GUKELUM-855332 format. One record per residue (C-alpha): residue number from 1; residue in three letters; x, y, z. Coordinates in steps of 0.5 Angstrom, whole numbers. Layout:
! residues N
nr	rest	x	y	z
NUM	ALA	X	Y	Z
...
END
This chain:
! residues 238
nr	rest	x	y	z
1	MET	231	199	145
2	LEU	234	199	152
3	ALA	227	200	154
4	PHE	224	194	150
5	ALA	231	189	151
6	ARG	229	191	158
7	ILE	222	188	157
8	ILE	224	183	155
9	LEU	229	181	159
10	MET	224	181	166
11	THR	219	177	161
12	ILE	224	172	159
13	ALA	227	172	168
14	LEU	219	172	170
15	VAL	216	167	166
16	PHE	223	162	167
17	ILE	224	162	175
18	CYS	215	161	175
19	VAL	216	154	172
20	CYS	223	153	176
21	SER	218	155	182
22	ILE	213	150	180
23	LEU	217	146	179
24	LEU	220	146	186
25	CYS	213	146	188
26	ILE	211	140	185
27	VAL	217	136	190
28	ARG	215	140	197
29	PRO	209	144	195
30	PHE	205	148	199
31	HIS	212	148	202
32	ARG	213	154	209
33	ASN	220	156	206
34	ASN	217	157	198
35	VAL	215	163	197
36	TYR	221	165	201
37	HIS	226	162	195
38	THR	222	163	189
39	ALA	222	172	192
40	LYS	229	171	193
41	TYR	231	170	185
42	LEU	224	175	183
43	GLY	228	180	188
44	LYS	234	180	183
45	ILE	230	183	178
46	THR	230	189	180
47	LYS	238	189	177
48	ILE	235	189	170
49	LEU	231	195	172
50	GLY	238	199	173
51	LEU	235	200	180
52	ASP	239	198	186
53	VAL	234	196	193
54	GLU	238	198	201
55	LEU	234	193	205
56	ARG	235	195	213
57	ILE	232	190	218
58	PRO	233	192	225
59	ASP	234	186	229
60	SER	229	185	233
61	VAL	225	184	227
62	LYS	230	179	224
63	ASN	228	173	230
64	SER	221	176	231
65	SER	218	171	227
66	PRO	211	169	227
67	VAL	208	176	225
68	VAL	204	180	220
69	TYR	208	184	216
70	ILE	204	190	212
71	CYS	207	194	206
72	ASN	204	200	204
73	HIS	203	198	196
74	GLN	205	202	190
75	ASN	205	200	183
76	SER	206	194	178
77	TYR	213	194	180
78	ASP	211	191	188
79	ILE	213	184	185
80	PHE	220	185	184
81	THR	222	190	189
82	ALA	217	187	195
83	PRO	221	180	195
84	ASN	227	183	197
85	ALA	224	184	204
86	VAL	222	177	204
87	LEU	224	172	211
88	PRO	223	165	211
89	ASN	217	162	214
90	THR	213	169	210
91	VAL	207	168	206
92	SER	203	172	203
93	VAL	195	174	202
94	GLY	193	176	195
95	LYS	188	176	191
96	LYS	184	169	189
97	SER	184	172	181
98	LEU	192	170	183
99	LYS	192	164	181
100	TRP	190	164	174
101	ILE	195	169	171
102	PRO	198	164	166
103	PHE	205	163	170
104	PHE	206	166	176
105	GLY	199	164	178
106	GLN	200	157	178
107	MET	206	160	181
108	TYR	203	164	187
109	TRP	198	160	189
110	LEU	203	153	188
111	THR	208	155	194
112	GLY	203	156	200
113	ASN	200	163	199
114	ILE	194	165	202
115	LEU	188	167	196
116	ILE	182	171	198
117	ASP	174	173	195
118	ARG	175	181	196
119	LYS	169	181	194
120	ASN	165	176	198
121	THR	165	179	205
122	ASN	163	172	209
123	LYS	169	170	205
124	ALA	173	175	207
125	MET	172	175	214
126	ASN	173	167	215
127	THR	180	169	211
128	ILE	182	172	218
129	ALA	181	167	222
130	LEU	184	162	216
131	THR	190	165	216
132	ALA	191	166	223
133	LYS	190	159	225
134	LYS	195	158	219
135	ILE	199	163	223
136	ASN	200	158	229
137	GLU	199	151	226
138	LYS	204	153	222
139	ASN	209	159	226
140	ILE	209	163	220
141	SER	209	170	219
142	VAL	204	172	213
143	TRP	205	179	209
144	LEU	200	184	207
145	PHE	198	191	204
146	PRO	193	194	209
147	GLU	191	199	204
148	GLY	187	194	200
149	THR	189	196	192
150	ARG	196	200	188
151	SER	196	207	191
152	ASN	199	209	184
153	GLY	203	216	185
154	ARG	197	218	190
155	GLY	201	217	198
156	LEU	199	211	203
157	LEU	192	210	204
158	PRO	187	210	209
159	PHE	188	202	211
160	LYS	183	197	211
161	THR	183	192	218
162	GLY	183	185	216
163	ALA	191	185	217
164	PHE	190	188	225
165	ARG	184	183	226
166	THR	189	177	223
167	ALA	194	178	228
168	LEU	189	180	234
169	GLN	187	174	232
170	ALA	194	169	232
171	ASN	196	174	238
172	VAL	202	176	234
173	PRO	205	183	232
174	ILE	205	188	227
175	VAL	211	189	223
176	PRO	210	195	218
177	ILE	215	195	213
178	CYS	216	201	209
179	ALA	218	201	201
180	SER	220	208	198
181	ASN	218	212	194
182	MET	217	209	187
183	HIS	212	212	183
184	LYS	215	214	176
185	LYS	221	212	179
186	VAL	222	206	173
187	VAL	224	211	167
188	LEU	226	203	161
189	ASN	230	208	157
190	ARG	235	210	163
191	TRP	240	206	163
192	ASP	240	208	172
193	ASN	235	209	176
194	GLY	236	210	182
195	LYS	235	207	189
196	MET	229	203	192
197	ILE	231	203	200
198	ILE	226	198	204
199	GLU	226	198	212
200	PHE	222	194	218
201	MET	221	198	224
202	GLU	220	195	230
203	PRO	213	192	231
204	VAL	207	194	235
205	SER	204	189	240
206	LEU	197	188	240
207	ASP	198	185	246
208	GLY	192	187	250
209	VAL	188	191	246
210	ASN	182	191	245
211	LYS	178	189	239
212	ASP	174	195	238
213	LYS	181	199	238
214	VAL	183	197	232
215	ARG	181	202	228
216	ALA	185	206	233
217	ILE	191	201	233
218	ALA	191	203	223
219	ASN	190	210	224
220	THR	197	210	229
221	THR	201	206	225
222	ARG	199	208	218
223	GLU	201	216	221
224	GLN	209	212	223
225	MET	210	209	216
226	LEU	208	217	214
227	VAL	213	220	217
228	LYS	218	213	216
229	LEU	216	214	208
230	GLU	217	220	208
231	GLN	225	221	211
232	ILE	225	214	207
233	ASN	224	218	200
234	LYS	229	223	202
235	GLU	234	219	203
236	ALA	233	216	197
237	GLU	233	221	192
238	SER	239	225	195
END
């Protein structure tokens, strides 16, 4: 009964938030803070899930915009958990196919997120240049999932270098974000599903980094995130 009630409430809440966001975006389409304002309400759906989200942001990050944020991508619940960490003047980069999901897709597009065609390598490379240009012209930050797909309990997957190449072209730092384990964390029939921790790490400067070193920087950053994830996973479960 609880699981059924939660599914109904989440669906109603998601559709309502998307419709309200679309109406806002009709007035000011693609505004730099549409994503931030919408995310504030999407993040509240975690309460319906019985999940408490603790957000940790160091002072060095609060005033570091514009940057490229990278976060581990776990499962479908990311749509509700990750928005809790979205800061002002931030948009995300997602698949072009998201645009066709009823309500959510139209909201995702109109809020100003950047849509890419992952099946077309040339277009994807052009998107890196376009995203870097938008970062500089609009003074915005972008949020990317460097694994490229949901891990679904497989841990932190190897990183693609797109986020790092974008940051290098835009001449902005990378800010890693670690979200504690969500694999089998939420049981819809359980009232209290515990705590999740989302922690921002210190910015990673790419000043003076040669493009040939991007892969090494990506690997090093992933290793640092693995250490942080191990720490916050233990904290969240304790």
